[in-house]
C-alpha positions in Angstrom: -55.2 -33.5 22.5 -58.9 -32.1 23.1 -61.2 -34.6 24.6 -64.7 -34.6 23.2 -66.8 -33.6 26.5 -69.9 -35.4 25.2 -68.4 -38.7 25.8 -67.1 -40.6 28.6 -65.6 -44.0 29.1 -65.9 -46.0 32.5 -63.4 -48.4 33.5 -63.7 -50.9 36.1 -60.8 -52.7 38.2 -60.1 -55.1 40.9 -59.3 -53.0 44.2 -58.0 -56.1 45.9 -55.4 -56.1 43.4 -54.5 -52.4 43.8 -57.1 -51.3 41.3 -58.5 -47.7 41.8 -62.2 -48.8 41.6 -64.2 -47.0 39.0 -62.3 -44.5 36.6 -64.1 -42.1 34.5 -62.2 -40.8 31.5 -62.9 -38.3 28.8 -62.9 -39.9 25.0 -61.5 -37.9 22.2 -63.7 -38.4 19.4 -61.1 -38.2 16.6 -58.3 -40.5 17.9 -60.1 -42.6 20.5 -57.7 -41.5 23.0 -58.8 -41.6 26.7 -57.8 -38.8 29.7 -58.4 -39.8 33.2 -61.0 -37.2 34.9 -61.5 -38.8 38.2 -62.3 -42.3 40.2 -64.6 -43.6 42.7 -63.6 -46.4 45.2 -66.6 -46.6 47.3 -67.4 -50.4 46.3 -64.8 -53.1 46.3 -63.8 -54.8 43.1 -66.2 -53.1 40.6 -65.1 -55.6 37.9 -67.9 -55.1 35.3 -70.0 -52.1 34.6 -73.0 -51.4 32.6 -74.5 -47.8 31.6 -78.2 -46.9 31.6 -79.4 -46.1 28.2 -80.0 -42.3 29.0 -76.3 -42.2 30.0 -77.2 -40.9 33.4 -76.6 -43.9 35.8 -73.8 -46.5 35.8 -74.1 -49.9 37.4 -71.4 -52.1 38.9 -71.1 -55.4 40.3 -68.9 -55.9 43.3 -66.9 -59.1 42.5 -66.8 -60.5 46.1 -67.8 -63.4 48.1 -70.8 -61.8 49.4 -71.7 -60.3 45.9 -73.4 -56.8 45.4 -74.4 -54.4 42.7 -74.3 -50.7 42.9 -75.9 -47.5 41.2 -73.7 -44.4 40.4 -74.9 -41.1 39.0 -72.6 -40.1 36.1 -73.8 -36.8 35.2 -70.5 -35.2 36.2 -66.9 -35.9 35.9 -66.7 -38.2 39.1 -69.1 -41.3 39.5 -71.2 -40.6 42.4 -72.6 -43.5 44.6 -76.4 -43.5 45.0 -76.8 -45.6 47.7 -75.1 -48.6 49.5 -74.7 -51.6 47.4 -77.4 -54.0 46.8 -76.6 -57.8 47.8 -77.5 -60.0 44.9 -78.1 -63.2 46.8 -75.1 -64.8 45.1 -71.2 -65.0 45.2 -68.6 -63.6 42.9 -70.6 -61.5 40.3 -68.7 -61.1 37.4 -71.0 -59.6 34.9 -74.3 -57.4 34.6 -77.0 -56.1 32.2 -79.9 -54.1 32.2 -83.2 -56.2 31.1 -86.8 -55.3 31.4 -86.6 -52.9 34.4 -83.9 -54.8 36.2 -80.1 -55.3 36.6 -79.2 -58.8 36.0 -76.2 -60.3 37.6 -74.2 -63.5 36.5 -72.9 -64.7 39.8 -69.8 -67.1 39.0 -69.1 -68.3 42.3 -72.4 -69.6 43.0 -73.3 -70.4 39.5 -76.6 -68.2 39.3 -78.2 -65.4 37.8 -80.0 -62.7 40.1 -82.6 -59.9 39.0 -82.5 -56.5 41.0 -85.3 -54.2 40.4 -84.3 -50.6 38.9 -86.4 -47.8 40.3 -87.8 -44.9 38.2 -84.9 -42.7 39.3 -82.4 -45.4 38.5 -81.6 -46.5 41.9 -81.8 -50.1 43.0 -84.2 -51.9 45.2 -82.5 -53.0 48.4 -82.9 -56.8 47.6 -82.9 -59.1 44.4 -86.6 -60.2 43.4 -85.3 -63.4 42.1 -82.2 -65.4 42.2 -81.9 -68.5 39.5 -79.7 -71.3 40.4 -77.8 -73.2 37.4 -77.3 -76.6 37.8 -74.7 -79.1 36.1 -71.1 -79.6 35.6 -68.6 -80.2 32.9 -65.8 -82.7 32.3 -63.0 -80.4 33.2 -62.6 -80.9 36.9 -60.5 -78.2 37.8 -63.0 -75.7 36.7 -66.4 -77.3 35.9 -67.3 -79.4 39.1 -70.0 -76.9 39.5 -72.1 -74.2 37.5 -70.3 -71.0 36.8 -72.5 -68.2 35.4 -70.1 -65.8 33.7 -72.0 -63.5 31.5 -75.9 -62.5 31.4 -77.4 -60.1 28.7 -80.4 -59.2 26.9 -80.9 -60.6 23.1 -81.5 -57.8 20.4 -85.2 -58.1 20.5 -85.2 -57.2 24.3 -87.4 -60.4 24.9 -84.8 -62.8 26.4 -82.2 -62.8 29.0 -79.4 -65.0 27.9 -76.9 -66.5 30.5 -73.7 -68.0 29.6 -72.1 -70.8 31.9 -68.5 -71.7 31.8 -69.0 -74.4 34.3 -72.1 -76.5 32.5 -70.8 -75.8 29.0 -74.2 -74.2 28.2 -76.3 -71.1 27.4 -79.5 -70.6 29.2 -82.3 -68.6 27.5 -84.7 -67.1 30.4 -87.8 -65.1 30.7 -88.4 -62.6 33.4 -91.7 -62.4 34.7 -92.7 -60.3 37.8 -89.0 -59.9 38.8 -88.6 -63.7 38.5 -86.2 -65.6 36.2 -87.3 -68.8 34.5 -85.4 -71.0 31.9 -87.2 -71.1 28.6 -84.3 -73.2 27.2 -80.9 -74.4 27.7 -78.6 -75.3 24.8 -75.4 -77.5 25.2 -72.1 -76.4 23.9 -69.1 -78.8 23.2 -68.3 -80.6 26.6 -65.1 -78.8 28.0 -65.3 -76.1 25.9 -65.9 -73.5 28.9 -68.1 -70.7 27.3 -67.3 -67.3 28.6 -68.9 -64.4 27.0 -71.7 -64.1 23.9 -71.8 -61.5 21.3 -74.9 -60.9 19.1 -74.7 -60.0 15.5 -76.6 -56.8 14.7 -78.7 -58.9 12.2 -80.5 -60.5 15.2 -80.0 -63.9 13.6 -76.5 -65.1 14.9 -74.7 -65.0 18.3 -70.8 -65.7 18.8 -69.6 -67.4 22.0 -65.9 -67.2 23.0 -64.7 -70.2 24.9 -62.2 -69.9 27.7 -61.0 -73.5 28.3 -60.4 -73.9 24.7 -59.2 -71.1 22.2 -62.3 -71.0 20.0 -65.6 -69.2 19.1 -68.6 -71.0 18.7 -70.8 -69.7 15.8 -74.5 -70.1 16.7 -77.9 -69.5 15.0 -80.2 -67.2 17.2 -84.0 -67.3 16.9 -85.5 -64.4 18.7 -89.0 -65.4 17.7 -88.9 -68.6 19.7 -86.0 -68.0 21.9 -83.6 -70.7 20.4 -79.9 -71.1 20.0 -78.4 -73.6 17.5 -74.6 -73.9 17.7 -73.2 -74.5 14.2 -69.5 -74.9 14.4 -66.3 -73.8 16.3 -63.4 -71.7 14.8 -59.9 -71.2 16.7 -59.1 -67.8 17.8 -55.3 -68.5 17.2 -53.5 -69.3 14.0 -51.6 -72.1 15.7 -51.7 -73.9 18.8 -50.9 -72.0 22.1 -47.7 -72.6 24.1 -49.9 -73.2 27.0 -53.3 -72.4 28.5 -54.8 -69.6 26.1 -57.7 -68.3 28.4 -59.6 -66.3 25.8 -61.6 -63.5 27.2 -63.3 -60.8 25.5 -65.6 -60.7 22.2 -67.0 -57.8 20.2 -68.9 -57.5 16.8 -68.6 -54.5 14.7 -71.9 -52.3 14.3 -72.2 -53.1 10.7 -71.6 -56.9 11.4 -68.8 -57.2 9.0 -66.0 -58.2 11.7 -65.6 -59.7 15.0 -62.7 -59.6 17.3 -61.6 -61.6 20.5 -58.9 -61.1 23.3 -56.7 -64.0 24.3 -54.8 -63.4 27.8 -52.4 -66.2 27.5 -51.2 -64.8 24.4 -51.6 -61.2 24.7 -53.3 -60.7 21.5 -56.5 -59.5 19.8 -57.9 -61.8 16.8 -59.8 -60.2 14.1 -62.4 -62.1 11.9 -64.1 -61.5 8.7 -68.0 -62.5 9.3 -69.2 -64.5 6.4 -72.6 -65.6 6.5 -72.8 -68.7 9.0 -69.0 -68.6 9.1 -65.9 -66.7 10.7 -62.5 -66.2 8.8 -59.5 -65.4 11.1 -57.6 -62.4 9.4 -55.0 -61.9 11.8 -53.8 -61.7 15.3 -52.0 -58.3 17.0 -50.6 -57.4 20.2 -52.9 -56.2 22.8 -50.0 -53.9 23.9 -50.2 -54.8 27.4 -50.4 -58.0 29.7 -53.8 -60.2 30.2 -56.4 -58.4 28.0 -59.4 -59.1 30.2 -62.2 -57.2 28.3 -62.7 -55.9 24.9 -65.3 -53.2 23.8 -66.0 -51.6 20.3 -67.1 -48.1 20.3 -67.4 -45.7 17.4 -64.7 -47.4 15.0 -62.4 -47.9 18.1 -61.4 -51.0 20.2 -60.8 -50.7 24.1 -58.7 -53.5 25.7 -58.5 -53.6 29.6 -55.0 -55.2 30.4 -55.6 -56.4 33.7 -51.9 -57.3 34.7 -50.0 -54.7 33.2 -52.7 -52.2 34.6 -53.7 -50.1 31.6 -56.3 -49.7 29.0 -55.1 -49.6 25.4 -57.1 -48.3 22.4 -57.2 -49.1 18.7 -58.5 -47.7 15.8 -60.0 -50.2 13.4 -59.6 -49.9 9.6 -62.8 -49.8 8.3 -62.0 -51.7 5.3 -59.8 -54.5 6.7 -61.3 -54.7 10.3 -57.6 -54.9 11.7 -56.9 -52.8 14.8 -54.0 -50.4 14.7 -52.9 -49.5 18.2 -53.4 -45.9 19.4 -52.2 -45.4 23.0 -52.9 -46.6 26.5 -53.7 -44.9 29.9 -52.7 -46.3 33.2 -55.6 -48.2 35.3 -54.0 -50.6 37.7 -56.1 -54.1 37.5 -58.0 -52.8 34.9 -61.1 -55.3 34.2 -63.7 -53.6 31.7 -64.5 -50.5 29.7 -67.9 -49.1 28.9 -68.3 -46.1 26.6 -71.0 -43.6 27.3 
């Protein structure tokens, strides 16, 4: 196997569960296969990663009680920590995204979103410029007694910051002005659904939210002109009722918008959907070839799945006609939590 040296994968992991930190791997452009190059264990629990648009800097949350975010140079084979991690002013940051010259973090433990300024060289300011607390709760007492921001990202227009909160069954659309986040609108989902992650359709007019507390996807209309989200309907991610708690996790949309995929940890499966206007049609479920698929990434016609409990990252070639994933192989990464492709 000859790796395509122009492309890299970066894999996050939970060091508290035996993970190696951040792993860099070469990506084979023909097969999608990964070959591990190096690792960096400077930061505890770098559970989620985001790559700068120029591909030179990688950002990682430190999903700890104190909560931090770190910047790495990734111009070589080994990620190099730029400076000590920056505290985010919130606990348990579980997701991050680049938005308007800042790194935003979704802080699950404290139920907040933080904005950390990015300097011109890609390094981070030593403190957040703003922290936006979420408020509210949901009906499922074991998981929804308080806000739990699980994801934050930029919408396709680049104008809005969108945060998904599992604890409040809602999505917040925010503005970022002078480093401060403000809520533009909050949009309620079905009580008890437990929204986890959101993915936008490439048409910029739809968004899909995978729900953790119920095994469903909520299909929404997205209007970037006024920053509004309208839930349309929910569809199951499984063909039948799960045997126990299903815990859906990741979601990804094909670059051409024809297909959508989700991962479900309790069932160890990936689900493939056809996107049909305002609706989704479940095509099939396939094994994830591991245990506890925590995150799902699409890149260049392949799906990459971080199987947390089996400690590996699996890759799948996507059939361009049917949208169905075909297993290609896996690489060992203990306590794997996410994959980004550069």
